[in-house]
DSSP file (Angstrom, degrees, kcal/mol; ACC not computed):
  #  RESIDUE AA STRUCTURE BP1 BP2  ACC     N-H-->O    O-->H-N    N-H-->O    O-->H-N    TCO  KAPPA ALPHA  PHI   PSI    X-CA   Y-CA   Z-CA
    1    1 A X              0   0    0      0, 0.0     2,-0.3     0, 0.0    37,-0.1   0.000 360.0 360.0 360.0 135.5  -43.5   -7.1  107.5
    2    2 A X        -     0   0    0     34,-0.0    37,-1.2     1,-0.0     2,-0.5  -0.672 360.0-143.1 -87.4 143.0  -43.9   -3.9  109.2
    3    3 A X  B     -a   39   0A   0     -2,-0.3     2,-0.4    35,-0.1    37,-0.1  -0.910  10.7-155.4-110.0 127.8  -46.0   -1.3  107.6
    4    4 A X        -     0   0    0     35,-0.6    15,-0.1    -2,-0.5     2,-0.1  -0.806  23.6-111.4-103.6 138.7  -45.0    2.3  107.9
    5    5 A X        -     0   0    0     -2,-0.4     2,-0.3    13,-0.1    13,-0.1  -0.438  36.5-111.9 -68.1 143.3  -47.5    5.2  107.6
    6    6 A X        +     0   0    0     11,-0.4    35,-0.1    36,-0.1    -1,-0.1  -0.567  37.5 171.1 -78.4 134.2  -47.2    7.2  104.5
    7    7 A X        +     0   0    0     33,-0.3     2,-0.3    -2,-0.3    -1,-0.1   0.363  58.0  60.1-123.1   2.5  -46.0   10.8  104.9
    8    8 A X  S    S-     0   0    0     34,-0.1     2,-0.4     7,-0.0    34,-0.1  -0.963  70.5-127.7-134.0 150.2  -45.4   11.9  101.4
    9    9 A X        -     0   0    0     -2,-0.3     3,-0.1     1,-0.1     6,-0.1  -0.752   1.9-154.9 -93.0 140.6  -47.4   12.3   98.2
   10   10 A X  S    S-     0   0    0     -2,-0.4     2,-0.3     1,-0.3    -1,-0.1   0.876  82.9 -18.2 -79.3 -39.1  -46.4   10.7   95.0
   11   11 A X  S >  S-     0   0    0     -3,-0.1     3,-0.8     3,-0.1    -1,-0.3  -0.937  78.0 -90.9-152.1 175.5  -48.4   13.3   93.1
   12   12 A X  T 3  S+     0   0    0     -2,-0.3    -2,-0.0     1,-0.2    -1,-0.0   0.797 123.9  49.2 -62.8 -27.0  -51.2   15.8   93.9
   13   13 A X  T 3  S+     0   0    0      2,-0.1    -1,-0.2    -4,-0.0     2,-0.2   0.628  92.5  88.8 -90.0 -15.0  -53.8   13.3   92.9
   14   14 A X    <   -     0   0    0     -3,-0.8     2,-0.4    31,-0.1    31,-0.2  -0.576  65.9-146.8 -84.1 147.2  -52.5   10.4   94.9
   15   15 A X  E     -B   44   0A   0     29,-2.6    29,-3.2    -2,-0.2     2,-0.1  -0.940  16.2-121.3-115.2 134.2  -53.7    9.9   98.5
   16   16 A X  E     -B   43   0A   0     -2,-0.4     2,-0.3    27,-0.2    27,-0.2  -0.476  33.5-168.5 -70.8 146.9  -51.5    8.5  101.2
   17   17 A X        -     0   0    0     25,-2.0   -11,-0.4    -2,-0.1    25,-0.3  -0.966  24.2-111.1-134.9 154.4  -52.9    5.4  102.9
   18   18 A X    >   -     0   0    0     -2,-0.3     3,-2.7   -13,-0.1     4,-0.4  -0.561  34.5-114.8 -77.4 144.0  -52.1    3.3  105.9
   19   19 A X  G >  S+     0   0    0      1,-0.3     3,-1.1    -2,-0.2    -1,-0.1   0.750 113.7  66.6 -53.5 -27.2  -50.7   -0.1  105.2
   20   20 A X  G 3  S+     0   0    0      1,-0.2    -1,-0.3   -17,-0.1     4,-0.1   0.746  94.4  59.2 -67.2 -20.7  -53.7   -1.7  106.8
   21   21 A X  G <  S+     0   0    0     -3,-2.7    -1,-0.2     2,-0.1    -2,-0.2   0.604  80.9 105.5 -83.3 -10.0  -55.8   -0.3  103.9
   22   22 A X  S <  S-     0   0    0     -3,-1.1     5,-0.1    -4,-0.4    42,-0.1  -0.491  87.2 -99.2 -68.6 135.4  -53.7   -2.2  101.3
   23   23 A X    >>  -     0   0    0     -2,-0.2     4,-2.0     1,-0.1     3,-1.0  -0.228  27.1-119.6 -56.2 143.8  -55.7   -5.2  100.0
   24   24 A X  H 3> S+     0   0    0      1,-0.3     4,-2.7     2,-0.2     5,-0.2   0.853 113.2  58.2 -56.9 -36.3  -54.8   -8.5  101.6
   25   25 A X  H 3> S+     0   0    0     40,-0.3     4,-1.8     1,-0.2    -1,-0.3   0.866 107.2  48.0 -60.4 -36.3  -53.7  -10.0   98.3
   26   26 A X  H <> S+     0   0    0     -3,-1.0     4,-2.5     2,-0.2    -2,-0.2   0.890 110.7  51.2 -69.7 -41.1  -51.2   -7.2   97.9
   27   27 A X  H  X S+     0   0    0     -4,-2.0     4,-2.6     2,-0.2    -2,-0.2   0.926 109.7  49.4 -58.4 -46.6  -50.0   -7.7  101.5
   28   28 A X  H  X S+     0   0    0     -4,-2.7     4,-2.2     2,-0.2    -2,-0.2   0.903 110.0  52.4 -58.4 -44.1  -49.6  -11.4  100.8
   29   29 A X  H  X S+     0   0    0     -4,-1.8     4,-2.7     2,-0.2     5,-0.4   0.949 111.6  45.8 -57.2 -52.3  -47.6  -10.6   97.6
   30   30 A X  H  X S+     0   0    0     -4,-2.5     4,-2.3     1,-0.2     7,-0.2   0.906 113.5  48.2 -61.1 -44.6  -45.3   -8.3   99.5
   31   31 A X  H  < S+     0   0    0     -4,-2.6    -1,-0.2     1,-0.2    -2,-0.2   0.834 116.7  44.3 -63.8 -34.5  -44.7  -10.8  102.3
   32   32 A X  H  < S+     0   0    0     -4,-2.2     3,-0.3    -5,-0.2    -2,-0.2   0.912 126.6  25.4 -78.0 -45.4  -44.1  -13.6   99.9
   33   33 A X  H  < S+     0   0    0     -4,-2.7    -3,-0.2     1,-0.2    -2,-0.2   0.662 133.7  31.5 -99.6 -20.0  -41.7  -12.0   97.4
   34   34 A X  S >< S+     0   0    0     -4,-2.3     3,-1.6    -5,-0.4    -1,-0.2  -0.368  78.9 178.1-133.7  57.6  -40.2   -9.2   99.5
   35   35 A X  T 3   +     0   0    0     -3,-0.3    -4,-0.1     1,-0.2     3,-0.1  -0.356  68.6   8.8 -68.2 139.6  -40.1  -10.7  103.0
   36   36 A X  T 3  S+     0   0    0      1,-0.2     2,-0.7    -2,-0.1    -1,-0.2   0.451  93.5 123.7  76.5   0.7  -38.5   -8.5  105.7
   37   37 A X    <   -     0   0    0     -3,-1.6    -1,-0.2    -7,-0.2    -3,-0.1  -0.855  60.7-128.9 -97.2 118.5  -38.3   -5.4  103.5
   38   38 A X        -     0   0    0     -2,-0.7    17,-2.9    -3,-0.1     2,-0.5  -0.241  11.8-121.2 -66.8 147.1  -40.1   -2.5  105.0
   39   39 A X  E     -aC   3  54A   0    -37,-1.2   -35,-0.6    15,-0.2    15,-0.3  -0.782  25.0-175.0 -84.8 128.1  -42.7   -0.4  103.2
   40   40 A X  E     -     0   0A   0     13,-2.7   -33,-0.3    -2,-0.5     2,-0.3   0.726  65.7  -1.6 -97.2 -28.4  -41.7    3.2  103.1
   41   41 A X  E     - C   0  53A   0     12,-1.6    12,-2.8   -35,-0.1     2,-0.4  -0.977  52.3-166.4-161.8 151.6  -44.8    4.6  101.5
   42   42 A X  E     - C   0  52A   0     -2,-0.3   -25,-2.0   -25,-0.3     2,-0.4  -0.995  12.0-178.9-136.6 130.3  -48.1    3.7  100.0
   43   43 A X  E     -BC  16  51A   0      8,-2.5     8,-2.5    -2,-0.4     2,-0.5  -0.974  20.1-140.1-129.8 149.7  -50.4    5.9   97.9
   44   44 A X  E     -BC  15  50A   0    -29,-3.2   -29,-2.6    -2,-0.4     6,-0.2  -0.916  21.3-141.9-106.6 126.0  -53.8    5.3   96.4
   45   45 A X    >   -     0   0    0      4,-3.2     3,-2.0    -2,-0.5   -31,-0.1  -0.340  29.3-102.3 -81.9 166.8  -54.3    6.6   92.9
   46   46 A X  T 3  S+     0   0    0      1,-0.3    -1,-0.1     2,-0.1   -32,-0.1   0.811 122.5  57.5 -60.0 -30.0  -57.6    8.2   91.7
   47   47 A X  T 3  S-     0   0    0      1,-0.1    -1,-0.3     2,-0.1    17,-0.2   0.467 122.4-105.4 -82.6   1.1  -58.4    5.0   89.8
   48   48 A X  S <  S+     0   0    0     -3,-2.0    -2,-0.1     1,-0.3     2,-0.1   0.346  79.2 129.6  93.7  -6.9  -58.1    3.0   93.1
   49   49 A X        -     0   0    0     14,-0.1    -4,-3.2    -5,-0.1     2,-0.4  -0.358  50.6-129.8 -76.2 163.7  -54.8    1.4   92.3
   50   50 A X  E     -CD  44  62A   0     12,-2.5    12,-2.8    -6,-0.2     2,-0.5  -0.910  10.4-157.5-120.2 143.5  -51.9    1.4   94.8
   51   51 A X  E     -CD  43  61A   0     -8,-2.5    -8,-2.5    -2,-0.4     2,-0.5  -0.986  16.9-171.1-114.3 127.0  -48.2    2.4   94.5
   52   52 A X  E     -CD  42  60A   0      8,-2.6     8,-2.8    -2,-0.5     2,-0.4  -0.981   7.9-161.9-125.7 128.4  -46.0    0.9   97.1
   53   53 A X  E     -CD  41  59A   0    -12,-2.8   -13,-2.7    -2,-0.5   -12,-1.6  -0.902  10.7-154.4-108.6 136.8  -42.4    1.9   97.7
   54   54 A X  E >   -C   39   0A   0      4,-2.8     3,-2.2    -2,-0.4   -15,-0.2  -0.710  28.1-109.6-109.7 159.6  -40.1   -0.5   99.7
   55   55 A X  T 3  S+     0   0    0    -17,-2.9   -16,-0.1     1,-0.3    -1,-0.1   0.699 115.5  58.7 -63.3 -20.8  -37.0    0.4  101.7
   56   56 A X  T 3  S-     0   0    0    -18,-0.2    -1,-0.3     2,-0.1   -19,-0.0   0.368 124.6 -98.7 -89.7   7.3  -34.6   -1.3   99.2
   57   57 A X  S <  S+     0   0    0     -3,-2.2    -2,-0.1     1,-0.3     2,-0.1   0.294  77.3 141.0  96.0  -8.5  -35.9    1.0   96.4
   58   58 A X        -     0   0    0     15,-0.1    -4,-2.8    -5,-0.1     2,-0.4  -0.408  36.8-155.7 -67.8 140.4  -38.3   -1.4   94.9
   59   59 A X  E     -DE  53  72A   0     13,-2.6    13,-3.1    -6,-0.2     2,-0.4  -0.973   9.0-172.4-118.2 136.4  -41.6    0.0   93.6
   60   60 A X  E     -DE  52  71A   0     -8,-2.8    -8,-2.6    -2,-0.4     2,-0.5  -0.995   6.5-159.1-128.4 124.4  -44.7   -2.3   93.3
   61   61 A X  E     -DE  51  70A   0      9,-3.0     8,-3.3    -2,-0.4     9,-1.5  -0.884  11.7-169.4-104.1 135.3  -47.9   -1.2   91.7
   62   62 A X  E     -DE  50  68A   0    -12,-2.8   -12,-2.5    -2,-0.5     6,-0.2  -0.912  21.2-121.0-121.5 149.2  -51.1   -3.0   92.5
   63   63 A X    >   -     0   0    0      4,-3.2     3,-2.3    -2,-0.3   -37,-0.1  -0.378  44.0 -96.6 -73.4 165.0  -54.6   -2.9   91.1
   64   64 A X  T 3  S+     0   0    0      1,-0.3   -41,-0.1   -17,-0.2    -1,-0.1   0.761 125.7  56.5 -58.5 -25.3  -57.4   -2.0   93.3
   65   65 A X  T 3  S-     0   0    0      2,-0.1   -40,-0.3   -42,-0.1    -1,-0.3   0.501 123.2-102.4 -83.6  -5.0  -58.1   -5.7   93.9
   66   66 A X  S <  S+     0   0    0     -3,-2.3   -37,-0.2     1,-0.3     2,-0.1   0.359  75.5 139.7 101.2  -6.5  -54.6   -6.3   95.1
   67   67 A X        -     0   0    0      1,-0.1    -4,-3.2    -5,-0.1    -1,-0.3  -0.470  59.5-110.2 -64.6 138.7  -53.3   -8.0   91.9
   68   68 A X  E     +E   62   0A   0     -6,-0.2    -6,-0.3     1,-0.2     3,-0.1  -0.443  37.3 175.1 -68.8 147.8  -49.7   -6.9   91.1
   69   69 A X  E     +     0   0A   0     -8,-3.3    36,-2.8     1,-0.4     2,-0.3   0.676  65.1   4.8-118.2 -46.4  -49.5   -4.6   88.0
   70   70 A X  E     -EF  61 104A   0     -9,-1.5    -9,-3.0    34,-0.2     2,-0.4  -0.996  51.6-166.3-149.3 137.9  -45.8   -3.7   88.0
   71   71 A X  E     -EF  60 103A   0     32,-2.7    32,-2.5    -2,-0.3     2,-0.5  -0.991   9.6-178.3-128.4 122.5  -42.7   -4.5   89.9
   72   72 A X  E     +EF  59 102A   0    -13,-3.1   -13,-2.6    -2,-0.4    30,-0.2  -0.946   9.0 177.4-124.0 109.0  -39.6   -2.3   89.4
   73   73 A X        -     0   0    0     28,-3.1    29,-0.1    -2,-0.5   -15,-0.1   0.313  37.4-131.1 -96.6   8.8  -36.5   -3.4   91.4
   74   74 A X  S    S-     0   0    0     27,-0.4     3,-0.1     1,-0.2    28,-0.1   0.907  80.1 -21.0  43.7  78.3  -34.2   -0.6   90.0
   75   75 A X  S    S+     0   0    0      1,-0.2     2,-0.3    24,-0.1    -1,-0.2   0.672 119.7 100.4  70.9  18.2  -31.1   -2.5   88.9
   76   76 A X  S    S-     0   0    0     25,-0.2    -3,-0.3    -3,-0.1    -1,-0.2  -0.953  83.7 -91.9-126.2 151.6  -31.8   -5.5   91.1
   77   77 A X        -     0   0    0     -2,-0.3     2,-0.4    -3,-0.1    24,-0.2  -0.368  36.2-122.9 -65.0 137.4  -33.3   -8.8   89.9
   78   78 A X        -     0   0    0     22,-2.6    22,-0.2     1,-0.1    -1,-0.1  -0.630  35.2-109.1 -74.4 131.9  -37.0   -9.1   90.2
   79   79 A X        -     0   0    0     -2,-0.4     3,-0.3   -46,-0.1     2,-0.2  -0.299  35.4-129.5 -59.0 148.5  -37.9  -12.2   92.3
   80   80 A X  S    S+     0   0    0      1,-0.2    -1,-0.1     2,-0.1     4,-0.1  -0.566  73.1  67.7 -97.8 164.5  -39.4  -15.1   90.4
   81   81 A X  S    S+     0   0    0      2,-0.5    -1,-0.2    -2,-0.2     4,-0.1   0.142  82.8  73.6 117.1 -17.5  -42.5  -17.1   91.0
   82   82 A X  S    S+     0   0    0     -3,-0.3     2,-0.3     2,-0.1    -2,-0.1   0.383  97.8  47.3-107.2   3.9  -45.3  -14.6   90.4
   83   83 A X  S    S-     0   0    0     48,-0.0    -2,-0.5    49,-0.0     5,-0.1  -0.917 109.2 -68.0-134.2 163.2  -45.0  -14.6   86.6
   84   84 A X    >>  -     0   0    0     -2,-0.3     3,-1.6     1,-0.2     4,-0.8  -0.227  37.9-134.9 -57.7 134.6  -44.6  -17.5   84.1
   85   85 A X  H 3> S+     0   0    0      1,-0.3     4,-2.4     2,-0.2     5,-0.2   0.774 100.2  71.9 -58.9 -29.0  -41.3  -19.4   84.5
   86   86 A X  H 3> S+     0   0    0      1,-0.2     4,-2.2     2,-0.2    -1,-0.3   0.790  91.6  57.9 -61.3 -25.6  -40.9  -19.4   80.7
   87   87 A X  H <> S+     0   0    0     -3,-1.6     4,-2.4     2,-0.2    -1,-0.2   0.960 109.0  43.2 -66.8 -51.1  -40.2  -15.6   80.9
   88   88 A X  H  X S+     0   0    0     -4,-0.8     4,-2.6     1,-0.2    -2,-0.2   0.880 114.1  52.0 -60.0 -39.3  -37.2  -16.1   83.2
   89   89 A X  H  X S+     0   0    0     -4,-2.4     4,-2.1     2,-0.2    -1,-0.2   0.895 108.8  50.3 -66.3 -41.3  -36.1  -19.1   81.2
   90   90 A X  H  X S+     0   0    0     -4,-2.2     4,-2.3     2,-0.2     5,-0.3   0.930 112.4  47.3 -63.1 -44.4  -36.2  -17.1   78.0
   91   91 A X  H  X S+     0   0    0     -4,-2.4     4,-2.5     1,-0.2     7,-0.2   0.940 112.7  47.8 -62.9 -47.1  -34.2  -14.3   79.6
   92   92 A X  H  < S+     0   0    0     -4,-2.6    -1,-0.2     1,-0.2    -2,-0.2   0.842 116.1  44.4 -66.9 -31.7  -31.6  -16.6   81.0
   93   93 A X  H  < S+     0   0    0     -4,-2.1     3,-0.3    -5,-0.2    -1,-0.2   0.835 125.1  31.0 -77.7 -32.3  -31.2  -18.5   77.6
   94   94 A X  H  < S+     0   0    0     -4,-2.3    -2,-0.2     1,-0.2    -3,-0.2   0.599 125.5  39.3-107.1 -12.0  -31.0  -15.4   75.4
   95   95 A X  S >< S-     0   0    0     -4,-2.5     3,-3.0    -5,-0.3    -1,-0.2  -0.483  81.2-161.0-134.1  61.7  -29.4  -12.7   77.6
   96   96 A X  T 3  S+     0   0    0      1,-0.3    21,-0.3    -3,-0.3     3,-0.1  -0.152  77.7  11.7 -50.1 128.3  -26.8  -14.7   79.5
   97   97 A X  T 3  S+     0   0    0      1,-0.3    -1,-0.3    -5,-0.2     2,-0.1   0.283 108.4 108.4  85.4 -10.2  -25.7  -12.9   82.6
   98   98 A X    <   -     0   0    0     -3,-3.0    -1,-0.3    -7,-0.2     2,-0.3  -0.365  49.8-163.1 -89.9 173.5  -28.6  -10.4   82.3
   99   99 A X  E     - G   0 115A   0     16,-2.1    16,-2.3    -2,-0.1     2,-0.5  -0.980  27.8 -96.4-154.1 163.4  -31.6  -10.3   84.5
  100  100 A X  E     + G   0 114A   0     -2,-0.3   -22,-2.6    14,-0.2    14,-0.2  -0.720  35.8 170.4 -82.5 125.1  -35.2   -8.9   84.7
  101  101 A X  E     +     0   0A   0     12,-2.3   -28,-3.1    -2,-0.5   -27,-0.4   0.604  68.8  23.2-108.1 -18.5  -35.2   -5.6   86.7
  102  102 A X  E     -FG  72 113A   0     11,-1.4    11,-2.8   -30,-0.2     2,-0.4  -0.989  60.2-178.7-149.0 139.2  -38.8   -4.6   85.9
  103  103 A X  E     -FG  71 112A   0    -32,-2.5   -32,-2.7    -2,-0.3     2,-0.4  -1.000   3.5-174.1-138.6 139.2  -41.9   -6.5   84.9
  104  104 A X  E     -FG  70 111A   0      7,-2.2     7,-2.6    -2,-0.4     2,-0.5  -0.991  10.3-157.6-132.0 140.3  -45.3   -5.2   84.1
  105  105 A X  E     + G   0 110A   0    -36,-2.8     2,-0.3    -2,-0.4     5,-0.2  -0.971  33.2 140.7-119.0 116.0  -48.6   -7.1   83.3
  106  106 A X  E >   + G   0 109A   0      3,-2.5     3,-1.0    -2,-0.5    -2,-0.1  -0.979  62.1  10.5-157.0 141.5  -51.2   -5.1   81.4
  107  107 A X  T 3  S-     0   0    0     -2,-0.3    23,-0.1     1,-0.2     3,-0.1   0.866 128.2 -61.8  56.3  37.9  -53.6   -5.9   78.6
  108  108 A X  T 3  S+     0   0    0      1,-0.2    22,-0.7    21,-0.1     2,-0.3   0.772 117.4 103.7  59.8  26.7  -52.9   -9.6   79.0
  109  109 A X  E <   -GH 106 129A   0     -3,-1.0    -3,-2.5    20,-0.2     2,-0.5  -0.975  63.9-135.9-135.9 151.2  -49.2   -9.1   78.1
  110  110 A X  E     -GH 105 128A   0     18,-2.4    18,-2.5    -2,-0.3     2,-0.5  -0.894  13.4-161.8-105.0 137.1  -46.0   -9.0   80.1
  111  111 A X  E     -GH 104 127A   0     -7,-2.6    -7,-2.2    -2,-0.5     2,-0.5  -0.988  12.1-163.3-119.6 126.6  -43.4   -6.3   79.4
  112  112 A X  E     -GH 103 126A   0     14,-3.1    14,-2.4    -2,-0.5     2,-0.4  -0.925  10.2-160.0-118.2 127.3  -40.0   -7.0   80.7
  113  113 A X  E     -GH 102 125A   0    -11,-2.8   -12,-2.3    -2,-0.5   -11,-1.4  -0.873  20.4-156.7-102.3 140.6  -37.0   -4.6   81.2
  114  114 A X  E     -G  100   0A   0     10,-0.6     8,-2.2    -2,-0.4     2,-0.4  -0.806  21.7-147.7-120.1 158.4  -33.6   -6.0   81.5
  115  115 A X  E     -GH  99 121A   0    -16,-2.3   -16,-2.1    -2,-0.3     6,-0.3  -0.983  34.4-135.4-112.1 130.9  -30.2   -5.3   82.9
  116  116 A X    >   -     0   0    0      4,-3.1     3,-2.2    -2,-0.4   -19,-0.1  -0.194  30.8 -88.0 -84.2 179.1  -27.5   -6.9   80.6
  117  117 A X  T 3  S+     0   0    0    -21,-0.3    -1,-0.1     1,-0.3   -20,-0.1   0.684 126.3  58.3 -63.1 -18.9  -24.4   -8.8   81.7
  118  118 A X  T 3  S-     0   0    0      2,-0.2    -1,-0.3     0, 0.0     3,-0.1   0.536 120.5-106.5 -85.6  -6.6  -22.4   -5.6   81.9
  119  119 A X  S <  S+     0   0    0     -3,-2.2     2,-0.3     1,-0.3    -2,-0.1   0.602  79.0 126.9  94.8  12.2  -24.8   -4.2   84.4
  120  120 A X        -     0   0    0      1,-0.0    -4,-3.1    -4,-0.0    -1,-0.3  -0.810  63.6-113.0-106.2 142.7  -26.5   -1.7   82.1
  121  121 A X  E     -H  115   0A   0     -2,-0.3    -6,-0.2    -6,-0.3     2,-0.1  -0.527  35.4-122.0 -69.7 137.7  -30.2   -1.3   81.4
  122  122 A X  E     -     0   0A   0     -8,-2.2    -8,-0.1    -2,-0.2    -1,-0.1  -0.417  10.0-129.6 -73.7 156.2  -31.1   -2.3   77.9
  123  123 A X  E    S+     0   0A   0     -2,-0.1     2,-0.3   -10,-0.1    -1,-0.1   0.002  87.0  57.6 -97.4  29.3  -32.9    0.3   75.7
  124  124 A X  E    S-     0   0A   0    -10,-0.1   -10,-0.6   -12,-0.0     2,-0.3  -0.964  71.5-137.0-147.9 161.3  -35.6   -2.1   74.7
  125  125 A X  E     -HI 113 138A   0     13,-2.2    13,-2.9    -2,-0.3     2,-0.4  -0.889  16.8-127.9-118.1 151.0  -38.2   -4.2   76.5
  126  126 A X  E     -HI 112 137A   0    -14,-2.4   -14,-3.1    -2,-0.3     2,-0.4  -0.814  20.8-150.0 -96.8 143.1  -39.3   -7.8   75.8
  127  127 A X  E     +HI 111 136A   0      9,-2.9     8,-3.1    -2,-0.4     9,-1.5  -0.944  15.7 179.0-118.2 136.2  -43.0   -8.6   75.3
  128  128 A X  E     -HI 110 134A   0    -18,-2.5   -18,-2.4    -2,-0.4     6,-0.2  -0.933  27.2-116.3-128.5 151.4  -44.6  -11.9   76.3
  129  129 A X  E >   -H  109   0A   0      4,-2.7     3,-2.0    -2,-0.3   -20,-0.2  -0.197  48.1 -85.6 -76.6-179.8  -48.2  -13.0   76.0
  130  130 A X  T 3  S+     0   0    0    -22,-0.7   -46,-0.2     1,-0.3   -21,-0.1   0.698 130.0  53.0 -62.6 -19.7  -50.3  -13.9   79.1
  131  131 A X  T 3  S-     0   0    0    -23,-0.1    -1,-0.3     2,-0.1   -45,-0.2   0.374 122.0-102.7 -96.4   3.8  -48.9  -17.5   79.0
  132  132 A X  S <  S+     0   0    0     -3,-2.0     2,-0.4     1,-0.3    -2,-0.1   0.637  71.0 146.0  87.7  14.2  -45.2  -16.3   78.9
  133  133 A X        -     0   0    0      1,-0.1    -4,-2.7   -43,-0.0    -1,-0.3  -0.720  55.4-108.7 -87.3 134.4  -44.6  -17.0   75.3
  134  134 A X  E     +I  128   0A   0     -2,-0.4    -6,-0.3    -6,-0.2     3,-0.1  -0.385  39.1 172.0 -61.6 131.3  -42.2  -14.5   73.6
  135  135 A X  E     -     0   0A   0     -8,-3.1     2,-0.3     1,-0.4    -7,-0.2   0.763  48.0 -89.1-104.9 -48.9  -43.8  -12.0   71.2
  136  136 A X  E     -I  127   0A   0     -9,-1.5    -9,-2.9     2,-0.0    -1,-0.4  -0.993  51.3 -41.6 165.0-164.3  -41.1   -9.6   70.4
  137  137 A X  E     -I  126   0A   0     -2,-0.3     2,-0.4   -11,-0.2   -11,-0.2  -0.676  30.5-161.8 -95.9 149.5  -39.3   -6.3   71.3
  138  138 A X  E      I  125   0A   0    -13,-2.9   -13,-2.2    -2,-0.3    -2,-0.0  -0.945 360.0 360.0-125.0 108.1  -40.9   -3.1   72.5
  139  139 A X              0   0    0     -2,-0.4    -1,-0.1   -15,-0.2   -13,-0.0   0.433 360.0 360.0-121.4 360.0  -38.4   -0.2   72.1
């Protein structure tokens, strides 16, 4: 994956960083789940976390140690394999024709945003525990 130097700020408090400064765990994640998609910008937040924008419009947020925090594919399916398979199974069984467009892991819970079979974003999120068991809706 080629790493492009950042030339824009996400906000006044974020600092642009060179792709080489991204933690190796984050680089491995991007190479594994978004192979061949160029990085268009990387910024480091005041708390040490990273925001990465990809050429296809995907946004990936990483914690300072390189663990993924949020993946937003903006009306495209999120790749599978980095979150419990039971989440994808739940979505495919209960939202036929829909897909996960955004997933966030925080406070030992997954929050999932969907696009329905008609291609529209739902106005609710699904919440799962750290093991991928369905908890309920977050609207």
